[in-house]
Biopython code that builds the backbone (N, CA, C, O; Angstrom):
import numpy as np
from Bio.PDB.StructureBuilder import StructureBuilder

atoms = [
    (1, "MET", "N", (0.780, -1.040, 0.107)),
    (1, "MET", "CA", (-0.195, -0.237, 0.032)),
    (1, "MET", "C", (0.446, 0.734, -0.040)),
    (1, "MET", "O", (1.081, 0.835, 1.010)),
    (2, "ASP", "N", (0.758, 1.934, -1.025)),
    (2, "ASP", "CA", (1.148, 3.650, -1.091)),
    (2, "ASP", "C", (1.412, 4.574, 0.406)),
    (2, "ASP", "O", (0.563, 5.304, 0.918)),
    (3, "SER", "N", (2.652, 4.355, 0.880)),
    (3, "SER", "CA", (2.202, 5.243, 2.402)),
    (3, "SER", "C", (2.188, 6.807, 1.870)),
    (3, "SER", "O", (3.274, 7.168, 1.417)),
    (4, "GLY", "N", (1.354, 7.585, 1.854)),
    (4, "GLY", "CA", (0.720, 8.311, 1.891)),
    (4, "GLY", "C", (1.013, 9.604, 2.609)),
    (4, "GLY", "O", (1.879, 9.184, 3.377)),
    (5, "VAL", "N", (0.906, 10.746, 2.862)),
    (5, "VAL", "CA", (0.624, 11.884, 4.072)),
    (5, "VAL", "C", (-1.136, 11.293, 4.198)),
    (5, "VAL", "O", (-2.074, 10.909, 3.499)),
    (6, "PHE", "N", (-0.764, 11.542, 5.543)),
    (6, "PHE", "CA", (-2.085, 10.962, 6.443)),
    (6, "PHE", "C", (-2.669, 12.500, 7.174)),
    (6, "PHE", "O", (-2.576, 12.872, 8.343)),
    (7, "ASP", "N", (-3.069, 12.945, 6.400)),
    (7, "ASP", "CA", (-3.833, 14.173, 7.030)),
    (7, "ASP", "C", (-5.155, 14.603, 6.411)),
    (7, "ASP", "O", (-5.616, 13.760, 5.641)),
    (8, "ILE", "N", (-6.184, 16.184, 6.623)),
    (8, "ILE", "CA", (-7.126, 15.699, 6.356)),
    (8, "ILE", "C", (-7.470, 16.286, 4.236)),
    (8, "ILE", "O", (-8.354, 17.079, 3.911)),
    (9, "ASN", "N", (-6.729, 15.766, 3.477)),
    (9, "ASN", "CA", (-6.350, 15.913, 2.039)),
    (9, "ASN", "C", (-6.143, 14.716, 1.450)),
    (9, "ASN", "O", (-5.965, 14.536, 0.245)),
    (10, "ASN", "N", (-6.182, 13.404, 2.813)),
    (10, "ASN", "CA", (-5.901, 11.783, 2.245)),
    (10, "ASN", "C", (-7.360, 11.517, 2.199)),
    (10, "ASN", "O", (-8.016, 11.834, 3.192)),
    (11, "VAL", "N", (-8.171, 10.785, 0.817)),
    (11, "VAL", "CA", (-9.301, 10.166, 0.251)),
    (11, "VAL", "C", (-9.795, 8.953, 1.937)),
    (11, "VAL", "O", (-10.942, 8.795, 2.355)),
    (12, "GLU", "N", (-8.854, 8.487, 2.378)),
    (12, "GLU", "CA", (-9.426, 7.636, 3.681)),
    (12, "GLU", "C", (-9.668, 8.153, 5.416)),
    (12, "GLU", "O", (-10.224, 7.753, 6.439)),
    (13, "VAL", "N", (-8.828, 9.317, 4.918)),
    (13, "VAL", "CA", (-9.194, 10.254, 6.446)),
    (13, "VAL", "C", (-10.394, 10.917, 6.489)),
    (13, "VAL", "O", (-11.249, 10.901, 7.375)),
    (14, "GLN", "N", (-10.357, 11.847, 4.827)),
    (14, "GLN", "CA", (-12.114, 12.322, 4.544)),
    (14, "GLN", "C", (-12.774, 11.442, 4.697)),
    (14, "GLN", "O", (-13.165, 11.248, 5.848)),
    (15, "MET", "N", (-13.117, 10.699, 3.841)),
    (15, "MET", "CA", (-13.953, 9.256, 4.647)),
    (15, "MET", "C", (-14.384, 9.467, 6.588)),
    (15, "MET", "O", (-15.305, 9.928, 7.263)),
    (16, "THR", "N", (-13.201, 8.871, 6.781)),
    (16, "THR", "CA", (-13.427, 8.563, 8.392)),
    (16, "THR", "C", (-14.003, 9.548, 9.004)),
    (16, "THR", "O", (-14.767, 9.397, 9.957)),
    (17, "MET", "N", (-13.541, 11.130, 8.281)),
    (17, "MET", "CA", (-14.105, 11.768, 8.802)),
    (17, "MET", "C", (-15.702, 12.601, 8.659)),
    (17, "MET", "O", (-16.215, 13.481, 9.350)),
    (18, "VAL", "N", (-16.197, 11.828, 7.375)),
    (18, "VAL", "CA", (-17.573, 12.128, 7.320)),
    (18, "VAL", "C", (-18.256, 11.255, 7.865)),
    (18, "VAL", "O", (-19.467, 11.311, 8.082)),
    (19, "VAL", "N", (-17.358, 10.200, 8.177)),
    (19, "VAL", "CA", (-18.679, 9.023, 9.715)),
    (19, "VAL", "C", (-18.377, 9.580, 10.355)),
    (19, "VAL", "O", (-19.236, 9.726, 11.224)),
    (20, "LYS", "N", (-17.254, 10.272, 10.590)),
    (20, "LYS", "CA", (-17.158, 10.766, 12.520)),
    (20, "LYS", "C", (-18.855, 12.234, 12.667)),
    (20, "LYS", "O", (-19.868, 12.392, 13.348)),
    (21, "LEU", "N", (-18.105, 12.928, 11.493)),
    (21, "LEU", "CA", (-19.463, 14.301, 11.765)),
    (21, "LEU", "C", (-20.391, 13.578, 11.813)),
    (21, "LEU", "O", (-20.956, 13.499, 12.904)),
    (22, "HIS", "N", (-20.838, 12.896, 10.848)),
    (22, "HIS", "CA", (-22.422, 12.281, 10.698)),
    (22, "HIS", "C", (-22.724, 11.477, 11.943)),
    (22, "HIS", "O", (-23.929, 11.613, 12.153)),
    (23, "GLN", "N", (-22.129, 10.630, 12.947)),
    (23, "GLN", "CA", (-21.962, 10.522, 13.697)),
    (23, "GLN", "C", (-22.747, 11.230, 15.581)),
    (23, "GLN", "O", (-23.506, 10.911, 16.496)),
    (24, "LEU", "N", (-21.269, 12.981, 14.818)),
    (24, "LEU", "CA", (-21.450, 13.981, 15.745)),
    (24, "LEU", "C", (-22.917, 14.812, 15.705)),
    (24, "LEU", "O", (-23.644, 15.090, 16.658)),
    (25, "GLN", "N", (-23.081, 15.082, 14.416)),
    (25, "GLN", "CA", (-24.238, 15.676, 13.875)),
    (25, "GLN", "C", (-25.909, 14.402, 14.669)),
    (25, "GLN", "O", (-26.975, 14.648, 15.233)),
    (26, "ARG", "N", (-25.364, 13.450, 14.334)),
    (26, "ARG", "CA", (-26.628, 12.946, 14.749)),
    (26, "ARG", "C", (-26.794, 13.010, 16.602)),
    (26, "ARG", "O", (-27.902, 13.404, 16.967)),
    (27, "GLU", "N", (-26.060, 12.751, 17.432)),
    (27, "GLU", "CA", (-25.797, 12.679, 18.473)),
    (27, "GLU", "C", (-25.801, 13.629, 19.508)),
    (27, "GLU", "O", (-26.373, 13.570, 20.597)),
    (28, "ALA", "N", (-25.097, 14.504, 19.039)),
    (28, "ALA", "CA", (-24.619, 15.507, 19.868)),
    (28, "ALA", "C", (-24.682, 17.237, 19.456)),
    (28, "ALA", "O", (-24.810, 18.085, 20.339)),
    (29, "LEU", "N", (-24.570, 17.599, 17.954)),
    (29, "LEU", "CA", (-24.117, 18.583, 17.581)),
    (29, "LEU", "C", (-24.125, 18.622, 16.259)),
    (29, "LEU", "O", (-23.249, 18.313, 15.451)),
    (30, "PRO", "N", (-26.237, 19.427, 15.978)),
    (30, "PRO", "CA", (-26.707, 18.950, 14.588)),
    (30, "PRO", "C", (-26.202, 20.289, 13.821)),
    (30, "PRO", "O", (-26.651, 20.145, 12.684)),
    (31, "HIS", "N", (-25.749, 21.079, 13.850)),
    (31, "HIS", "CA", (-25.482, 21.934, 14.067)),
    (31, "HIS", "C", (-23.609, 22.066, 12.979)),
    (31, "HIS", "O", (-23.262, 22.884, 12.127)),
    (32, "LEU", "N", (-22.892, 20.909, 13.553)),
    (32, "LEU", "CA", (-21.349, 21.019, 13.328)),
    (32, "LEU", "C", (-21.166, 20.388, 11.791)),
    (32, "LEU", "O", (-21.623, 19.367, 11.277)),
    (33, "THR", "N", (-20.212, 21.548, 11.235)),
    (33, "THR", "CA", (-20.029, 21.176, 10.036)),
    (33, "THR", "C", (-17.869, 20.453, 9.607)),
    (33, "THR", "O", (-16.778, 20.462, 10.177)),
    (34, "TYR", "N", (-18.264, 20.140, 8.746)),
    (34, "TYR", "CA", (-16.682, 19.387, 8.082)),
    (34, "TYR", "C", (-15.769, 20.258, 8.481)),
    (34, "TYR", "O", (-14.850, 19.824, 9.175)),
    (35, "GLN", "N", (-15.816, 21.906, 8.088)),
    (35, "GLN", "CA", (-14.768, 23.032, 8.094)),
    (35, "GLN", "C", (-14.089, 22.646, 9.620)),
    (35, "GLN", "O", (-12.894, 22.537, 9.895)),
    (36, "ASN", "N", (-15.697, 22.421, 10.825)),
    (36, "ASN", "CA", (-15.524, 22.935, 12.008)),
    (36, "ASN", "C", (-14.246, 21.650, 12.767)),
    (36, "ASN", "O", (-13.263, 21.691, 13.508)),
    (37, "LEU", "N", (-15.128, 20.507, 11.933)),
    (37, "LEU", "CA", (-14.352, 19.282, 11.983)),
    (37, "LEU", "C", (-12.512, 19.179, 11.994)),
    (37, "LEU", "O", (-11.676, 18.967, 12.872)),
    (38, "GLU", "N", (-12.457, 19.485, 10.356)),
    (38, "GLU", "CA", (-11.169, 20.050, 10.170)),
    (38, "GLU", "C", (-10.528, 21.295, 10.772)),
    (38, "GLU", "O", (-9.328, 21.493, 10.579)),
    (39, "ALA", "N", (-11.009, 21.854, 11.243)),
    (39, "ALA", "CA", (-10.194, 22.351, 11.896)),
    (39, "ALA", "C", (-9.420, 22.492, 13.011)),
    (39, "ALA", "O", (-8.298, 22.906, 13.302)),
    (40, "TYR", "N", (-10.761, 21.826, 13.756)),
    (40, "TYR", "CA", (-9.796, 20.934, 15.432)),
    (40, "TYR", "C", (-8.832, 19.692, 15.492)),
    (40, "TYR", "O", (-8.161, 19.123, 16.354)),
    (41, "LEU", "N", (-9.172, 19.514, 13.760)),
    (41, "LEU", "CA", (-7.819, 18.381, 13.682)),
    (41, "LEU", "C", (-6.558, 18.739, 13.861)),
    (41, "LEU", "O", (-5.591, 18.359, 14.521)),
    (42, "THR", "N", (-6.934, 19.931, 12.773)),
    (42, "THR", "CA", (-5.449, 20.538, 11.786)),
    (42, "THR", "C", (-4.780, 21.174, 13.357)),
    (42, "THR", "O", (-3.716, 20.838, 13.877)),
    (43, "GLN", "N", (-5.625, 22.016, 13.789)),
    (43, "GLN", "CA", (-5.147, 22.786, 14.741)),
    (43, "GLN", "C", (-5.367, 22.598, 16.541)),
    (43, "GLN", "O", (-5.657, 23.454, 17.377)),
    (44, "VAL", "N", (-5.193, 21.651, 16.644)),
    (44, "VAL", "CA", (-5.540, 20.646, 18.574)),
    (44, "VAL", "C", (-4.963, 19.658, 17.837)),
    (44, "VAL", "O", (-3.799, 20.025, 17.675)),
    (45, "VAL", "N", (-5.180, 18.262, 17.123)),
    (45, "VAL", "CA", (-4.714, 17.162, 17.404)),
    (45, "VAL", "C", (-3.862, 16.636, 16.280)),
    (45, "VAL", "O", (-3.339, 15.522, 16.325)),
    (46, "TRP", "N", (-3.767, 17.277, 15.506)),
    (46, "TRP", "CA", (-2.312, 17.456, 14.576)),
    (46, "TRP", "C", (-1.908, 18.363, 13.973)),
    (46, "TRP", "O", (-1.835, 18.527, 12.755)),
    (47, "LYS", "N", (-1.428, 19.438, 15.367)),
    (47, "LYS", "CA", (-1.127, 20.744, 15.203)),
    (47, "LYS", "C", (0.821, 20.657, 14.944)),
    (47, "LYS", "O", (1.445, 21.311, 14.108)),
    (48, "LYS", "N", (1.652, 19.234, 16.362)),
    (48, "LYS", "CA", (2.513, 18.886, 16.325)),
    (48, "LYS", "C", (3.298, 18.236, 15.217)),
    (48, "LYS", "O", (4.370, 18.457, 14.653)),
    (49, "GLN", "N", (2.217, 17.238, 15.122)),
    (49, "GLN", "CA", (2.544, 16.342, 14.171)),
    (49, "GLN", "C", (1.489, 14.893, 13.718)),
    (49, "GLN", "O", (0.908, 14.014, 14.353)),
    (50, "LEU", "N", (1.697, 15.355, 11.865)),
    (50, "LEU", "CA", (0.613, 14.322, 11.586)),
    (50, "LEU", "C", (0.879, 12.677, 11.947)),
    (50, "LEU", "O", (2.007, 12.232, 12.162)),
    (51, "PRO", "N", (-0.326, 11.882, 11.973)),
    (51, "PRO", "CA", (-0.134, 10.555, 11.894)),
    (51, "PRO", "C", (0.527, 10.041, 11.071)),
    (51, "PRO", "O", (0.299, 10.222, 9.875)),
    (52, "ARG", "N", (1.438, 9.327, 11.479)),
    (52, "ARG", "CA", (2.714, 8.518, 10.485)),
    (52, "ARG", "C", (1.822, 6.711, 9.491)),
    (52, "ARG", "O", (2.378, 5.908, 8.742)),
    (53, "ALA", "N", (0.616, 6.742, 9.901)),
    (53, "ALA", "CA", (-0.289, 5.600, 9.548)),
    (53, "ALA", "C", (-1.783, 5.698, 9.397)),
    (53, "ALA", "O", (-2.326, 6.310, 10.317)),
    (54, "LEU", "N", (-2.508, 5.277, 8.534)),
    (54, "LEU", "CA", (-3.640, 5.239, 8.480)),
    (54, "LEU", "C", (-4.472, 4.993, 9.824)),
    (54, "LEU", "O", (-5.346, 5.711, 10.309)),
    (55, "HIS", "N", (-4.040, 3.967, 10.219)),
    (55, "HIS", "CA", (-4.843, 3.782, 11.513)),
    (55, "HIS", "C", (-4.923, 4.344, 12.160)),
    (55, "HIS", "O", (-6.030, 4.336, 12.698)),
    (56, "GLU", "N", (-3.858, 5.352, 12.726)),
    (56, "GLU", "CA", (-3.614, 6.194, 13.339)),
    (56, "GLU", "C", (-3.976, 7.467, 13.087)),
    (56, "GLU", "O", (-3.532, 8.316, 13.859)),
    (57, "ALA", "N", (-4.668, 7.814, 12.205)),
    (57, "ALA", "CA", (-4.713, 9.045, 11.810)),
    (57, "ALA", "C", (-7.082, 8.728, 12.102)),
    (57, "ALA", "O", (-7.958, 9.503, 12.486)),
    (58, "ALA", "N", (-7.116, 7.260, 11.654)),
    (58, "ALA", "CA", (-8.658, 7.353, 12.244)),
    (58, "ALA", "C", (-8.986, 6.977, 13.703)),
    (58, "ALA", "O", (-10.131, 6.999, 14.155)),
    (59, "ASP", "N", (-8.225, 6.736, 14.187)),
    (59, "ASP", "CA", (-8.131, 6.776, 15.379)),
    (59, "ASP", "C", (-7.928, 8.066, 15.814)),
    (59, "ASP", "O", (-8.345, 8.427, 16.915)),
    (60, "ASP", "N", (-7.670, 8.383, 15.493)),
    (60, "ASP", "CA", (-7.465, 10.290, 15.902)),
    (60, "ASP", "C", (-8.548, 10.351, 15.596)),
    (60, "ASP", "O", (-9.339, 10.403, 16.537)),
    (61, "VAL", "N", (-8.912, 10.368, 14.719)),
    (61, "VAL", "CA", (-10.829, 11.177, 14.388)),
    (61, "VAL", "C", (-11.877, 10.230, 14.822)),
    (61, "VAL", "O", (-13.106, 10.292, 14.848)),
    (62, "LEU", "N", (-11.239, 9.570, 15.068)),
    (62, "LEU", "CA", (-12.333, 8.098, 15.921)),
    (62, "LEU", "C", (-12.747, 8.090, 17.632)),
    (62, "LEU", "O", (-13.510, 7.503, 18.399)),
    (63, "ARG", "N", (-11.665, 9.186, 17.647)),
    (63, "ARG", "CA", (-11.448, 9.545, 19.049)),
    (63, "ARG", "C", (-11.714, 10.548, 19.633)),
    (63, "ARG", "O", (-11.437, 10.757, 20.814)),
    (64, "ILE", "N", (-12.588, 11.702, 18.500)),
    (64, "ILE", "CA", (-13.635, 12.645, 18.872)),
    (64, "ILE", "C", (-14.552, 12.407, 19.973)),
    (64, "ILE", "O", (-14.815, 11.288, 20.413)),
    (65, "ASN", "N", (-15.024, 13.489, 20.396)),
    (65, "ASN", "CA", (-15.979, 13.580, 21.084)),
    (65, "ASN", "C", (-16.562, 14.999, 21.296)),
    (65, "ASN", "O", (-16.041, 16.082, 21.562)),
    (66, "ALA", "N", (-17.636, 14.657, 21.115)),
    (66, "ALA", "CA", (-18.713, 16.406, 21.609)),
    (66, "ALA", "C", (-18.278, 17.220, 22.058)),
    (66, "ALA", "O", (-18.483, 18.321, 21.547)),
    (67, "SER", "N", (-17.530, 17.128, 23.131)),
    (67, "SER", "CA", (-17.266, 18.127, 23.958)),
    (67, "SER", "C", (-16.150, 18.763, 23.786)),
    (67, "SER", "O", (-15.984, 19.908, 24.207)),
    (68, "ASP", "N", (-14.790, 17.746, 22.816)),
    (68, "ASP", "CA", (-14.217, 18.696, 22.382)),
    (68, "ASP", "C", (-14.027, 19.454, 21.800)),
    (68, "ASP", "O", (-13.172, 20.336, 21.883)),
    (69, "ILE", "N", (-15.180, 19.165, 20.723)),
    (69, "ILE", "CA", (-15.199, 20.109, 19.904)),
    (69, "ILE", "C", (-16.082, 21.142, 19.888)),
    (69, "ILE", "O", (-16.348, 21.766, 18.861)),
    (70, "VAL", "N", (-16.608, 21.393, 21.077)),
    (70, "VAL", "CA", (-17.938, 22.440, 21.910)),
    (70, "VAL", "C", (-16.262, 23.514, 22.250)),
    (70, "VAL", "O", (-15.759, 24.480, 21.677)),
    (71, "ARG", "N", (-15.862, 22.645, 23.513)),
    (71, "ARG", "CA", (-13.951, 23.406, 23.941)),
    (71, "ARG", "C", (-13.909, 24.436, 22.410)),
    (71, "ARG", "O", (-14.465, 25.487, 22.094)),
    (72, "PHE", "N", (-13.192, 23.739, 21.895)),
    (72, "PHE", "CA", (-12.065, 24.160, 21.203)),
    (72, "PHE", "C", (-13.271, 25.806, 19.860)),
    (72, "PHE", "O", (-12.871, 26.874, 19.396)),
    (73, "LEU", "N", (-14.617, 25.135, 19.774)),
    (73, "LEU", "CA", (-15.344, 25.927, 19.240)),
    (73, "LEU", "C", (-15.491, 26.914, 19.852)),
    (73, "LEU", "O", (-15.299, 27.837, 19.061)),
    (74, "SER", "N", (-15.840, 27.483, 21.301)),
    (74, "SER", "CA", (-15.822, 28.137, 22.561)),
    (74, "SER", "C", (-14.488, 28.674, 22.331)),
    (74, "SER", "O", (-14.470, 29.441, 21.369)),
    (75, "ARG", "N", (-13.435, 28.524, 22.874)),
    (75, "ARG", "CA", (-12.079, 29.010, 22.337)),
    (75, "ARG", "C", (-11.929, 29.577, 21.222)),
    (75, "ARG", "O", (-11.287, 30.593, 21.492)),
    (76, "GLN", "N", (-12.152, 29.553, 19.964)),
    (76, "GLN", "CA", (-12.208, 29.824, 18.852)),
    (76, "GLN", "C", (-12.681, 30.854, 18.454)),
    (76, "GLN", "O", (-12.182, 31.603, 17.614)),
    (77, "ALA", "N", (-14.118, 31.043, 19.266)),
    (77, "ALA", "CA", (-15.407, 32.546, 18.897)),
    (77, "ALA", "C", (-14.858, 33.332, 19.909)),
    (77, "ALA", "O", (-14.812, 34.562, 19.936)),
    (78, "ILE", "N", (-14.311, 32.284, 21.007)),
    (78, "ILE", "CA", (-13.666, 33.853, 22.313)),
    (78, "ILE", "C", (-12.208, 34.510, 21.809)),
    (78, "ILE", "O", (-11.565, 35.341, 22.451)),
    (79, "THR", "N", (-11.780, 33.854, 20.308)),
    (79, "THR", "CA", (-10.880, 34.426, 20.181)),
    (79, "THR", "C", (-10.659, 35.364, 19.063)),
    (79, "THR", "O", (-9.760, 36.180, 18.863)),
    (80, "GLN", "N", (-11.816, 35.009, 18.315)),
    (80, "GLN", "CA", (-12.543, 35.780, 17.013)),
    (80, "GLN", "C", (-12.779, 36.948, 17.300)),
    (80, "GLN", "O", (-12.308, 37.889, 16.661)),
    (81, "GLY", "N", (-13.721, 37.103, 18.538)),
    (81, "GLY", "CA", (-14.772, 38.076, 19.034)),
    (81, "GLY", "C", (-13.066, 38.744, 20.059)),
    (81, "GLY", "O", (-12.482, 39.292, 19.124)),
    (82, "GLU", "N", (-12.759, 38.808, 20.471)),
    (82, "GLU", "CA", (-11.397, 39.530, 20.617)),
    (82, "GLU", "C", (-10.971, 40.786, 19.926)),
    (82, "GLU", "O", (-10.741, 41.880, 20.442)),
    (83, "LYS", "N", (-10.875, 40.269, 18.069)),
    (83, "LYS", "CA", (-9.923, 40.179, 17.436)),
    (83, "LYS", "C", (-11.578, 41.959, 16.603)),
    (83, "LYS", "O", (-11.222, 42.911, 15.909)),
    (84, "ALA", "N", (-12.340, 41.826, 16.842)),
    (84, "ALA", "CA", (-13.242, 41.922, 15.967)),
    (84, "ALA", "C", (-13.620, 43.722, 16.543)),
    (84, "ALA", "O", (-12.844, 44.199, 17.371)),
    (85, "HIS", "N", (-14.837, 44.608, 16.035)),
    (85, "HIS", "CA", (-14.617, 45.791, 16.020)),
    (85, "HIS", "C", (-16.557, 45.178, 16.495)),
    (85, "HIS", "O", (-17.243, 44.214, 16.156)),
    (86, "LEU", "N", (-16.813, 46.621, 17.592)),
    (86, "LEU", "CA", (-17.997, 46.401, 18.127)),
    (86, "LEU", "C", (-19.184, 46.114, 17.088)),
    (86, "LEU", "O", (-20.164, 45.383, 17.232)),
    (87, "GLU", "N", (-18.621, 47.291, 15.472)),
    (87, "GLU", "CA", (-19.263, 47.788, 14.800)),
    (87, "GLU", "C", (-20.014, 45.929, 14.357)),
    (87, "GLU", "O", (-21.242, 45.852, 14.327)),
    (88, "ASP", "N", (-19.150, 44.578, 14.048)),
    (88, "ASP", "CA", (-19.089, 43.531, 13.948)),
    (88, "ASP", "C", (-20.308, 43.118, 13.959)),
    (88, "ASP", "O", (-20.799, 42.553, 12.981)),
    (89, "PHE", "N", (-21.075, 43.379, 15.253)),
    (89, "PHE", "CA", (-21.885, 42.521, 16.415)),
    (89, "PHE", "C", (-23.251, 43.446, 16.559)),
    (89, "PHE", "O", (-24.131, 43.500, 17.417)),
    (90, "ALA", "N", (-22.931, 44.398, 14.875)),
    (90, "ALA", "CA", (-24.411, 45.473, 15.150)),
    (90, "ALA", "C", (-25.425, 44.075, 14.741)),
    (90, "ALA", "O", (-26.042, 43.749, 15.755)),
    (91, "ASP", "N", (-25.644, 43.493, 13.975)),
    (91, "ASP", "CA", (-26.903, 43.284, 14.039)),
    (91, "ASP", "C", (-27.266, 42.429, 14.843)),
    (91, "ASP", "O", (-28.451, 42.355, 15.168)),
    (92, "LEU", "N", (-25.969, 41.279, 15.529)),
    (92, "LEU", "CA", (-26.595, 41.221, 17.020)),
    (92, "LEU", "C", (-27.327, 41.933, 18.284)),
    (92, "LEU", "O", (-28.179, 41.599, 19.106)),
    (93, "ILE", "N", (-26.639, 42.956, 18.042)),
    (93, "ILE", "CA", (-27.757, 44.393, 18.903)),
    (93, "ILE", "C", (-28.312, 45.036, 18.524)),
    (93, "ILE", "O", (-29.017, 45.830, 19.147)),
    (94, "GLY", "N", (-28.166, 44.902, 16.960)),
    (94, "GLY", "CA", (-29.520, 46.147, 17.225)),
    (94, "GLY", "C", (-29.037, 47.747, 16.199)),
    (94, "GLY", "O", (-29.516, 48.843, 15.909)),
    (95, "GLY", "N", (-27.703, 46.870, 15.950)),
    (95, "GLY", "CA", (-27.566, 48.271, 15.332)),
    (95, "GLY", "C", (-26.974, 49.225, 16.492)),
    (95, "GLY", "O", (-26.837, 49.041, 17.702)),
    (96, "PHE", "N", (-26.732, 50.111, 15.807)),
    (96, "PHE", "CA", (-26.465, 51.805, 16.150)),
    (96, "PHE", "C", (-27.167, 52.878, 15.962)),
    (96, "PHE", "O", (-26.726, 53.974, 16.309)),
]
sb = StructureBuilder()
sb.init_structure("model")
sb.init_model(0)
sb.init_chain("A")
sb.init_seg("    ")
for serial, (resi, resn, name, xyz) in enumerate(atoms, 1):
    if name == "N":
        sb.init_residue(resn, " ", resi, " ")
    sb.init_atom(name, np.array(xyz, "f"), 0.0, 1.0, " ", f" {name:<3s}", serial, name[0])
structure = sb.get_structure()
């Protein structure tokens, strides 16, 4: 078998991600997107090192749970909110 790179661009890893995404959507996070899962993997799970084998990548993906994603998305929202201007929130607070 070809020893390619096992990251989010690998077809087998992408298929595993889709399966996990559907599971998370069905069980706890109906609005979770593929991009959210992809960001969590690249920015948290594989930030320092990519898996060396397909089974390691699949294990990493399948080990993710809803609370991991919620923590990540919460931190991401806080970080993005700190960088935003008050005008960016006009639609949420009724305008100025």
